[in-house]
N, C-alpha and C positions, 0 to 999 in steps of 0.2 A: 442492758447487761447488768447482772448482779455483781456487786463488788463487796469484798470483805476486807479491803485494805484497812489496816489499823494505823492510828496516828500515835506516834511515840516521840518522846523527847530523848535524843541521843546525847548523853553527856560524854565528856571526854574521859576515856579509860585508857591509861597508858599500859601497854603490854610489854614493851621492851624499852630500856633506857640506855642511851649512850651519852656520857658526859660531854664529849667533844663533838657530837654529831646531831642525830635526829632521834626523837622519840616516836615509836610506832603506836598509833592510836586507832582504836576501833570507833567508827561512827555509826555503824549499823549493828545494833545489839541483837537484833533478831537473827538467830543462827541460820535461818532459812532465807534471809534476805539476799536477793540478787545472786543467784548461783553462777551465772555467767554474765559478765558486764562488758560493754564495749565503750562508747564514748562518755566523756565527762567534761563539764564546762561550768564556769562560775560567772555570776553577775549579781548585782543588788536589785533583784526583781521588784521589791516593794519600796525601794528608796528609803530604807531606814538606817543606812550607813553601814550595814553588815553585808558581806558577800555571802550569797546563797549558792547551793550546789545542785546541779541536775545530773543524775546518773542514769545511763541507758542500760536496761536489762536486755540481753541479746535475744532472748526467745520470745515468741508470740505470747501476748498477755493471756494469762489464765487466772481468773479471779480467785480460784482455790489454791494457787501456787504462788506464794510471796516471792519466790525466786525469779519470777517473770515480770515483776512490776518495775517500771521506771519509777524513780523517786525524785521528788523535789524536796530538798532539805533547806529549811529556813535557818539562817545563821543568827546567833545572838551571843551575848557575853557568856551565857550559861551553856551553850552547846548548839547542836543542830536539832531541829524539830521537823519531823516528817509532815509536810502540809500538802501532800499530793491530793488528798480528797477535797479538802477545803479550797484548794486552788482550782478545782474543776478539772484536774488532769487524770482522773481515775478511769475515764473512758479511753483506754489505751489500745494500741494497734494489736489486733489479734488474728491477723491472717495466718492460717496454718499451712506450712509447707516445709519441705526438707531442704535446708540450706546450711552449708558447712560453717559459714562464718557468722551465722545469726540472722534473725529476721529484722530486728531493730538495731540500727547502727550508730548514728551520730546525733549530736545536739549542738546547735549554734544559737547563741544569743545575739540579737540585733534589734535595735529600735527602728523598725522600717517606716513608721508613721511620725517619728520625731515628737512623740507626746511625752517623752521623759521616762517611759516605762519599757524595759527590754522585753521583746517578744521572742518566741521560740520557733525555730525550724528544726523538725525532727526528720532524719533520713531513715527510710525503711526499704525493705524489699518490695518493689513495685509502687507503693503509694506513700509519698512523702506527706508531711503535715505541717501546716503553719498555724501556730497558736498565738492569738492576739492577747496581749496583756491589757486588761481592762482598767488597770490602775487602782482597783479596789481589793487586790490580793487574789483575784481570780483570772483565769484564762478562758478564751473562747476559740474553738476550732473554726477557722475562717478559710480553710484550704480552697474549697471550691469557689466561693465568692471572690477570693483574691486572685483567681486565675492560675493557681498552681495546678498544672495538668498532671493527672495520673499517667504514668508511662508504663503500660503493661510490659512486663519482662525486664524492666529496669531494675538495677540493684544499686540503689544510691548508697554511697559511703559517707563522704564528708560534704558539708555545705559551707560556702564562704560568703559572708556578708561583706560587701565592699561597694564603694561608689565609683564605678568605672568611668562614668561620664561627668563627674563633678557637678551634678545638679542639686546636691544637698540631700538626696534620698538614697538609702542603701538598696543596692541591687543584690541578687544572690546567684552564685555559681554553684551548681550541684554536680558533684563528681559521681560518675557511675562506673561500677565495676563490670558491667556487661554491655550496655548500650551506650549511645553517644551522651556526652556531658551536656548539660542544659544551662543556659544563661537567662535568668528572669530579670528583665528591666523594670524598675519601679516606676510606675506612671504618676506617682505623687498623689494619688487619690485613694490609696489603700488597695490598688490592684497592680498586677504584674503582667507583662507580655513576654512570652518566651522568644528569645532571639539567638538561640545557639547557632543555627545554621547561618543566619544573616551576619552574625558577628565574626564568624570564623572560629568559634570556640567549641563547636559541637564535635570534639574529637572523640572517636570511639576507641579508647586505648586502655581499658581496664584501670581507670583512675582511682587512686585511694584518697588523695587530698590535693590541695593547691595552696599557694601563698602569694599575696600581692606585694609588689614593691616597684618603685619608680626607678628603673635601672638607668634610663637616659636622662632623668631629672628634667623632664619637660612638664611636670605638674600633673601627669596622668598616670594612674597605676597600671603597670604591666602585670603579668601573671606567670608563675612557674607551676606547671602541672606535673604531679608525681604519679607515675604509672607503674603498675605491677608487671604486666607483660608488655615488653616493648620499651623503647627509649622514653625518658621524660621529655617534656616539651616546654620551651619558653616562648611566650607570645608577647609581642610588642603592641602596646595600645596606640593605634593610629589616630586617636583623638576625634574620630568621626563615627564612632559606634562599631568600628571594625578592628580586628586584631590580625597580625601576621606572624607566622611562626619563624623564629630565627635562632633555634637552639644551638646549632653548630657555630654560627657566626659569633655568638657571645660566649662560646667556650663552656656551655652548660650541658653538653651531651653526656648522658649516663644511661647505660642499657641494663642496669641491675634491676632487681625486683623491688622497686621503690615503694615505701610505705609512708613513713613519717617525714616531716620537714620542719625546720625552724630557721630563723635568721638572726644574725648578730652583727655588730660592728667589730670584727675580730682585731683589726689594726687601729681602731679609734681614728679612722681617717674620714669618716662621714660616708663611706660606701658600704652598703649592707651586703653581707656574705651569707651563703646558703649551705646548710648542712642537711644531708639526706640519710635516712636509714634504709638499708637493703638487707638481704640475707648475706651476711659477711662470708659464709663458706662458699658462696657462689660469686659474689661481686663485692669488693671492699666498699665501705660507705664513703661517698665523696664529700669533701668539704670545699665548696667552690668559693674562692676568695677573689674579690673584685680588685683589679690592678689599678683602679683609679680612673680608667678610661671606659668603664662599663663592661669590660671584658674580664672573664673569669679564668682562673687556673685552679686545678684540683690540688689542694695542699693538705689532704687528709693525713698522709703519713708524716709530713714534716711536723704537723700539729699533734701527732699520735692519736688520731681519731679514726683510723681506717677500720679497726676491728671493734665492733660493739655487739657481736652476736647477730641473732635474727631480730633486728630492731623494729619497733613500732613507734609509739609516741616518743617525741624528743623535745626538750626544752632547755634553752640557754637561760641562766639566771645567776646573779651574783650572790651566792649563798652566804659568803663570809664578809661581804662589803669591802673587798680589797681592790675594787675597781676593775677586776677581771671577771668577765662572765664565764661561769662554769657550765657544764652540760650534763644533763641527766637523760638517760635513754632506757626505756623498758623493753623487755625481750620475751621471746617464747622459745621452746625447744626447736631444734633443727629437724630431728626425726622423732616420731612419736615414742619410740622405745627409749629415748635418751632422757636424762634429767633436764629440766628446763634450764635455759641460760639465765644466769643471774642478771638482774638489772645493773646498769653501769653508771657510776658517777665519775665524771672527769673534772678534776680540779685544775683550773687554769693558773699558770704562773709564767708571765713574760711570753705569752703566745704559744706555750707548750702545755699540753694537757696530761695529767697523770691520773690513771684509774685508781679511785680511792673508795669505791662503794662499800667494801667490807669495813674499813676503818671508820666510816661515818654511819654505819648501821642501815644502809639502804640497798644492800645487795640481795634483795629478796628473790627467792627462786619460785617462780610461778609463770604461767602463761599470761603475761601482762598484755594489755591493749592500750588503754587510754592513760593520759597523764596531764596534769595541770600544776603549775606553781602559782601560789597566791598566799597572801598574808591572812590566814583565817582568824587569828587571834589578835590582830592589830597591834603587834609588838614591834613592827618595823621591818622584820625580816621575812623572807619567802619560805613557805612550807610546801609540801608536796602531797598530791593525792593521786593514787594509782588504782586503776580498775583492772581486774584480773578475770580470766576466762574460767579458771578452775580454783579460785581462792577468793577470799573476802576482799572488799574494797578497803584500802589502807590509806590512812592519813598519817603523814610524817611531820611532826612538829620540829622546827628548826631550833635546836638548843645549843648551837655552837657558841662557846663561851667567849672566844676572842674574836670579836667582829668589829669592823670599823663603823663609821657613821653612815647615814642613809638618808634618802629622800623619796617620798612617794607622791605622785602627781596624778590627780584625776582630771579628765578633760571633758568639756561639754561644747559641742559645736553649735553655732547659731546659723550662719550662712552655710557652713559645712554641715555634714550629717551630724546628728545629735551625739552619736557615740564617738565622733572625731576619728573614726577609722581612716587611716592614711596620713595622720599627723606625724610629723617628725619632731622630736625634742632633742635639743642640743644644750648641754650644760658645760660651762667653763669653770674649772676649779683652780687653775693656776695659769701661769703664762703659757698660752698656746697648748693647754692640756684640756682635751675635750672628751666627752662621751656622747653617744647618739643612741636613741631608741626610736623604733617605728611602732606606732600603735596600730596593731592589726588583729591581735587576739587569736589568730588561726592556729590550729594544731590538727593532729591526726584524729579524726572523728569528733572534733569539737572546736568551738570558738567561744572565747570569753570576753566579757567587758570588765576590766579591772584597772586599778591605778598602775601607772608606769613607775617602775622601781629602779632606783640607782643606788649602788654601793659607792661610798665616797671616801673610804680609807680614813685618814687622819684629818681630812678637811672639815672644818667647822662652819664654813661659809661657802656658798655658791656665788661666785662673782657675777655670773651672767647665765640666765636661762633664756633660750630662744625657742619659740614655738612656731613651727611652719605648718599652718593650717592647710587642709586640702583646697580651700577656696582661693589660696594664694596669699592670704593675709599673713604677715609676719609680725610677731609681737615679742618684746623683750621685757624681762623682769630682772632687776639687779639686786645683789647683796642679800641672798636668801639664807637664812639660818638652817642648818641641817637638822636631821632627826625630827621631822615633822611631816604630817599629811597636808597637802595643799590641793585646792581645786581651782582651775582656771576655766573661765567661759570665754569663748571667742568674742572679741570686740570690746572686752573690758580692760585690756592692758594697753600699754604704749605700742602703737603701730610703728614699724620700721619700714620706711619707703625705700625702694630700690634694692633690697636684699632678697635673694632667693636661696633656697636650699641647694648648696653645691653650685656648680657652674653649668648653666644650661647652654649647651653648644649644639652643633648639628648632630643629628642621629648618626651614631657610629655605623650602624647597619641599616640600610633601607631595603636591601634584598640580599639573599644569599648570592654570592658571586662578586661582591665588592671586597676590595682589600680593607683590612682594618687600618685606621689612621693611627699608627704608633709614632709618637713624636720624635724619638731619638733612636739612632743606630738601627734603622729599619733595613732588613735584608732586601735586596733587589732581586727580582725573579723574572726570568724569561722562559718560555716554553716553546720548543720547536721539535718537529712540526706541530701545528695546531690547525684543526681539531686533532685530538690525540690519536696516535697509532701505536702499534706495539713497539715501535722504535723511538718514540718520543722521549725527550730529555728535559728535565727541570734544571735549568742553569741558575744557580744561586750565588749571588755575590755577598759574602759575609764580611761585615765591617770589623768583627772582632772574633777571637777564637771562642769555642764553646760547643755545646750540644746542639744537634740538629735532629728534629724528629719529623718524619713523614707519615701522615695518616690518610687513608683513603676510605670513603664511605659510599655505600650505594644510596639510591634515592630514598630509601626508607630509614636512612640514618644508621644503618648497620656498618660497623667497621669491618672492612674486607682486607685491609692491609695496614701494617704498622712496622716501621723500622727506625732505628736511632743510630746516629753517628756522632763521633767526637772529631771535630775538625779545627785546624788552625785557620786564622783569618786568611781567606783566599776565595777564589771562585771554585765552586764544586758542582759536579753534574750528578743528578739522581735519575736513574732510568725508570721508565714505567715498569711496574712489576710484571715479571714473566707470567705468573699464574693468572693475571688479568688480561693477557694479550689476546685471547680469543673472544669473539663476540663484540657487540657494540652496545652503546647505551650512555647514559649520563651518570656522572660521579661528582662527588664533592671531595676535594682534597684539602688538607691542612698541612702547612709547613710551619713548624714552631722552632724558634731560636730563643736565646735568652731574652732578647729585647723586641721580638716581633712575632706576630702570628699572622700568616697569610692564608685566607680561605677563599676558594673559588669553586665555581661549578664548571665542569668541563664536559665536552662531548667527545666520546671515543667512537671512531669509525669502525 
């Protein structure tokens, strides 16, 4: 294939300046560069200490059209240099077909062979690609020999590097927008074996992306899968290579058109919370907050995060170092004839978010897709890069003047996977004052390897840093000065014996149909007669006054009934809904009070 890719040095040219916010910067000076962009991700691919950027051009590669070229931009103190040709990445995906969302979709960085150099997984329509980083600045396409199977008719969207079995090698979960998702288990010898069906993760649900997190704190990563058509799904890692689906039981049901996802520790309690982007005009965006027992409640409207437009990529980041993670969401238009939705920046203050995109200069109007936050100029704060479908790629330099202190921590696994994906960091800045971060890098159409960032307010010293490695090893470092970059390698710090991340207890849910174990003021429930008939009654003993909510779902997770009541403390009866009285089948029901959530599967005669 003939290529006319040109190599250019992209210096930083500021186009718009906001004294209290962000400077908008062009990094692709060629006016024809990347006409339509999808995923974006960052990593230090050549290990020179600077983060580099990979940008996915949506359309099939045409050597005569620079707008269709994926770009690898090498970072340095002087700017970004296009090294696509010299890195051996100019033989790009060129399958020609008519696809609305693009041919080339996402980019995920992950060091699958633990050699210290991040590799690339590129998701495309039908044929994905694995590019091995050779460590000399170049990449080699090893898709076939690595066992990555082309899936005719698949439409891969995002790909997630994670170590689901804790063997120290990164596996990869590929989301598909058309056919079943695929799980490739790393064999540890440079090859992979596809185990989607065997694992229980081959869900055919128009998936856009996924995010890993250990909800039940048993040391194994579970996974939340974000679907466009149909409900999102949560899968519990059974620790034996298999996963079981428990979306309803953990309170993570959402039937909106899910696209992007990110996680944070909203309440600084060590339990990670999940935010999803939907098409707001059809379904509000949920913000699932962990109640401390592994069960979630949607607090989007309490936090003022329900409306972000037609959201795609989303990222939590502490932009002003005040110890509250803020949220940036990129958008597109709802209808083609409308003006695109503005991107939204939500500034957090005491667990309430205020939309402030315009005042900070990041309310750009375009059909945006990908997003990443990273410190491109190594000044300690987090900047933004946004890819657009009908506009240029934009880099936003964080120039907020009144910022607190900060700390950035790079991680390197030894027994754990080299990228340390799955590691939890906990810092202590005062008496019982903690922040937590999960190192996962996953985002909509992208996954990055980058330092973990903390905003620290007025604190000049970290009294304690605890690293919970995926291997189970726990290490502590004390009395760390703020405003610096640090790197920690697993096994080189003080090991703490007997401490685990959170409290590992029994699994809250082992199958749909069990009550949740809520420790205080749990409502007591009886059903009669049972199995359910049209005359069945739910008898609920309420220990205190408050709201009661009844929800009923069919076996596909679709809500078929919902009603709410306000009751004093007493026994109350709820009748089986009249509109569900005819016919037979199985249902899930959920009864929610202020202090309890009861979920069961029932059979109706």
